[in-house]
N, C-alpha and C positions, 0 to 999 in steps of 0.2 A: 430597473436596478433599485435596490433598497439603499437608502441613504442613512448613514449613521453620523453622529456628531464629529466635527473636525477635530484633529489633534495637531500638535505642533509640527513638525517636520514632514514635508512631502518629498518622497523620493524623486530624484532628478531622473530625466530620461537616460542620461549616460549611466547612472547607477543601475537602473532597471536593465539596460542592455548588457551591462557587465554580468549581472546576476543570471540573465537568460543565457548568455554565452557559456558561462560555467555549467549551468544545469544541462544544457544540450549535450555536453560531453558524456554524460552517463548513457545517452542513447547512441551517439555517433561512435563511441569507442567500445561499447559492449555489444551492441547489435547493429552494426553499420548497414548491412544489407536490408534488414527489416525496416530500419528507420528510413532509409532511402525510398523503399517501396511505399511506406505509409505517407511520406512527405509528397511523393509524386502523385498520389491518388486522392489527397485530402480535399481538393477543390470541389469534388463531387460528393454529395451526401452518401451515396451508395455506388460502389464500383465493382464490377465483376472482372476477375482475372482468372480465366479458365473456370475451374470448378470451385473457386473461392470467391466469396462476396465480402468485400470490405465495407464496413458500415461506419461512417465518420460523423454524419449529421446528428444533432441532438434528438430530433423527433424520430428519425428512423431507428436510432439506437434504443430509444425508449420503447418504440413499437415492437421491435424484435424481442426485447426482454419481457414485455408484458402481454403480447398478443400472438407471437409466433410459436407454434409447438416446437420444442427443442428435443433432440435425442440426447439425453443426459448421460448415456453410457457409451457413446461413440468414441472410437479411437481418435486421438487428436484433440480432445476436449479436456477441460479441467476435470470433469467427472470421470471420463475415461481413464485419465492418468491416475486419479485417486483410486479407482477400482483396480487398475492393474497393479498398483503398488501394494494395496492391502485388500484382502478378501473381505467381503461384507459391504453393507451400505455405508455411505458417507453423506455428509451435508450436500455434496456436489452431485451425486448420481442417483439419489433416491427419487422415487416417483410418488405422486398422489399423497395419501394421508401420512405415510411414513416419512416422506420428505418434509411435509409441513410440520409434523410433530417434532422431528429432530431439530429443525430450524427454530421452532418455538422454544424448545428446551434450551438451545444455545442462547437465544435472545433473552430469555429470562435471566440467565446468569450474567449477561452483559447489559442488563437494563440499568436504570438509574441507581438502584440500591446495590447491584453487583459492582458497578464501577466505583461507587464510594467505598465499598468494602475493600477493593483492590488498590485504591489510590495510595494509601500509606506505603505499599510495597514499592511502587515505582518512585515515589517521592524520596524514599530513603536512598535509592540508587542515585537519583539526581543530586541529592545533597552531598553524598560521599564522593561521587565521581567528579563533580564540578568544583569541589573545594579548592583544588590547585589554582583555578582561575583567580581566586581572591589573593593569591600570593605571587601573581605574575607568571605562573607556569602555564605550559601548554596542555591541552586536553584533546585526545582523539575521540570524537563523538561516535565513531562507529562501534568500538567495544562497549561504550556506554549504552548505546541503543540495543546492542545484542544482549547485554546483561539485563537491561530494563525489560526487554521482551521476554527473555527466559524466565525471569523472576515472576513476571505477571502471569505467564502461562502456568507455571508451577503452582502459584497461589490459586488461580482459577480452577485448576483441576485437582487441587488438594493433594499434591504429590510432594514428597521430600527430595525429589531428584535435584541434582546440581543444575541450577539455571544456565550456567555456561555450557554444560554438556548438552542440555536440551536444545539450546539455541544453535549450537554447532551442528547437531544432528538434523534439526529442522532445516537449516540452511543447506546442508549437504544433500538431503533428500530432494529438496525443491530444485537445486541446481542440476542434479543428475537427471531429474524428470522433465525439466522444462523443454528440452529438445524434442520431446514427443508431441508437443502441441504448439510449436512455433515453426513458421516457414523456414526452410533451409535444410541442409544435409544433417543427418544424425550420426553422431560418433558411435562406433561400435562399442558395445558393452555398457551403454548408458542405462539401459533398462535393468541390467543386473546390479549396477552400482546404486541405482535409485531404490531398488527393492532391498538391498542390503542396508542402506542408510535408513530406510523407513523401518526396517525390522529393529534396528538399534534404537530408533526413536520410540517405537511402540514398547520395547522392553523397558526403556527409561520411564515411560509414562504409564506402565501397566497398573490398572487399579487394584487395590487390595481386595481380596476375596475372589468371587467368580464372575467378574465383569464380562469375560468372554472376548472373543476376537473382534466382534463388531464394535464393542465399546472401545477397545484398544485402538481400532482403526479410526474411530470418530475422534478420539483424543489426539491422535497423531495428526489428523487433518487440521484440527483446530490449531495445534501448535505450529504446523507448517505455515498456515495462513497468517497467524498472529505475528510470528517471529519475522517472516520475510517482509511483510508489509511495513512493520515497525522499523526494521533496520534500513529499509529503503527510504522511508518517509522522513524520519526525524533528522538525520544529518543533511538531507537535501533542503528541508525547510529552514534549518539553521543557516546553511550557506546562502539561501535566498535573503534571509534577514541581514546577514553580514554584508553581502555584496550590494544589496539594494538600499542599505541603511534604514532598515525598518525597526530598529530596536526601540525607538520612541513609541511606536505603535504597540510593540510587544510588551512594553512596560505599562501601557495604559489599560487598566482593568476593563474599561468600557469598550475599547477597540479590539482587545486581544481575541475575544471569541470570533469576531468577524475576520480578523487576520488569520486565525487558525483555520477557519473554513476555506478561506481563499488560498492559503498555502497547500492545504490538502487537495484543493481543486487543481492547482497549478503543478504540483509534483505528481499527482495521479499515480500513487504507489503501484497499483495494478493497471498499467496503461492500456492493456487490451485484454479482451475476454474471448478465448477460442470456444466456439460452439458449432453444432451441426444442426441444420434444419430437419425437422421430422415431418414437415408437410410443405406443399407448394403454396407460396403466397407472393405478394408484391410489396416492396418497400421503396418509397420515393421513386416510383416508376420503374424500378429494376425488378424483374422477376426472380424469385428465389425458389429453387426446386428442392424437393425432399432429397436429403443426402448432401446438399451443398455444404461446404465448409464455410463458416461465418467467422470473420475476425471483427469483433466489436471494439472499436477504438475509443475507449473511455477518455483518453487524453484529448482527442479532438472533439468528441461530443460535449465535453465540459469547457471547451475553449482554452485549454491549458497552453496550446501552442501559439495563441494569438493575443490573449488578454492577460496581462501580468496581474499579480495579486494587488487588489485595491481594497483595503479595509474600510475606506470611507464610502465607496460605491461598489459593494460586492456584487457578484453575479447572483441572480435569483436563486433561492434555495433549491428549486427544482432542477436547475442546471448544475449547481455545485454538487448536489447529491448524486449525480450520474457517475462520479468516480467510485461510488459504492454500489453501483447497479441500480435496479429499479423494480418496483412491484414485488412479487414473491421472490425475485432473484436479488433483492437488496442484501448487502452484507450486514449480518447481525452485529458486527463489531464496530460499526461506524461511531457509536457513542464513545466507546473505549478509545478509538483512535483520536477523536477530538479532544478528549480529556487528557490523554497522554501528551499530545502536542501542546496543548494549552499550558500544562504544567512545565513542560520543557522550555517553552518560550519565556514563561515567567521566571524560571530559574536562571536562564541565560541573560535576560535583558539587563539586569544590574551591571553586568560585566561588559556589555557592548562588544562581544568578541569579534575579531576579524579572522579570516581564514589564512592560515600560514601555508598549509600544504593540502593537496587533495589528489587522491589516486582513485581512478575508476575501477570498480570490481567487474572485470571482464567475464567472470565465470558465474556471477550470481544469477538467480532465477529472475529477479526483478532489477531494472536499471537503478544503480545506486553507487555509492562510494565504498571502496575497499578501506580507505582511511580518509578522515577529514579532520585535520588538526587545527584547532583554534586557540587564540590567546586573547585575553582582555586587551582592548585597544586603548581605551580612554580612562581606565580605572573605574571603580564602582560609581554608580549614580549616587547623588545626594540622597539621604534617608527619605526625604519627603517625596521622591520620585519612585521609590521602590514599590 
């Protein structure tokens, strides 16, 4: 574990338990059957359940993503869902040079320079949306996260579309499609609903000129990924800070980057990755056959279920990074996610908000809150602590 300088307030065991209890609700109330299955099998690094292999351990998870050939277009995978929703290649289902080139292009736009270019966009949303906290009023952090994500996507893609409309369409498309790659029964009509929502999103984000269907599909996939992970992560991270009393750490410029990484590790916005093996291999002593469905549990691989966030003694970077994938399958938006959460914590910390009300979003693609209302608990910090 990497050690960083100590800061004043250490969260108590009871505060950490309270934070964990609240955060578990986003799983137990939105995906109870899936959560129970994952909890029952997590003691073994790799477990087979019929034709499905659940990968929980850190090393097997990394091995599968970096060494196991994967069928990127199979039904029941993220890539398969993306291909079904939009014709043409996407970040998720392309192979070989095309896959690498598309991901490289996305990574360039989301590199250090790209993130700094986008930063004023979400900071404006934070300043405006959080202003009521300074006057004692409550703020729902879910609409804030939705607008922040939509505005960022629109700026990234250079579109004049309404950020709220983009965020709503991205959330609807993901929610309608998620049943295609999660265990459990599928509701009738979800494929049609997902295709219709994606068509609306593509129309909103259609590039000027002759970008073509493939570019529209790529833009839609980027929007779906960015919006849904942001809306899942930011309110959950804020709830952790409020319940575990981590605002002193969030206000500390030296500790905040470490706290940001730890909160992203513990919230694991994309808690599992559905994949299909394209070849027969072995992981942690468990044989994997070509065609097996793989459920890669990022939440468990990163220790989110067992190790609370600890900004002073954070998990090794190689472990924390697992919530963003590994190797060539690493998420190109990791830098953006860290920057957005860091700025959100910095904006919230002076108010030390407490959670007033929280409702789980039972229909969202990713575990998260439908509403999370907070209000400043102790008033603003003294100027010297801001």
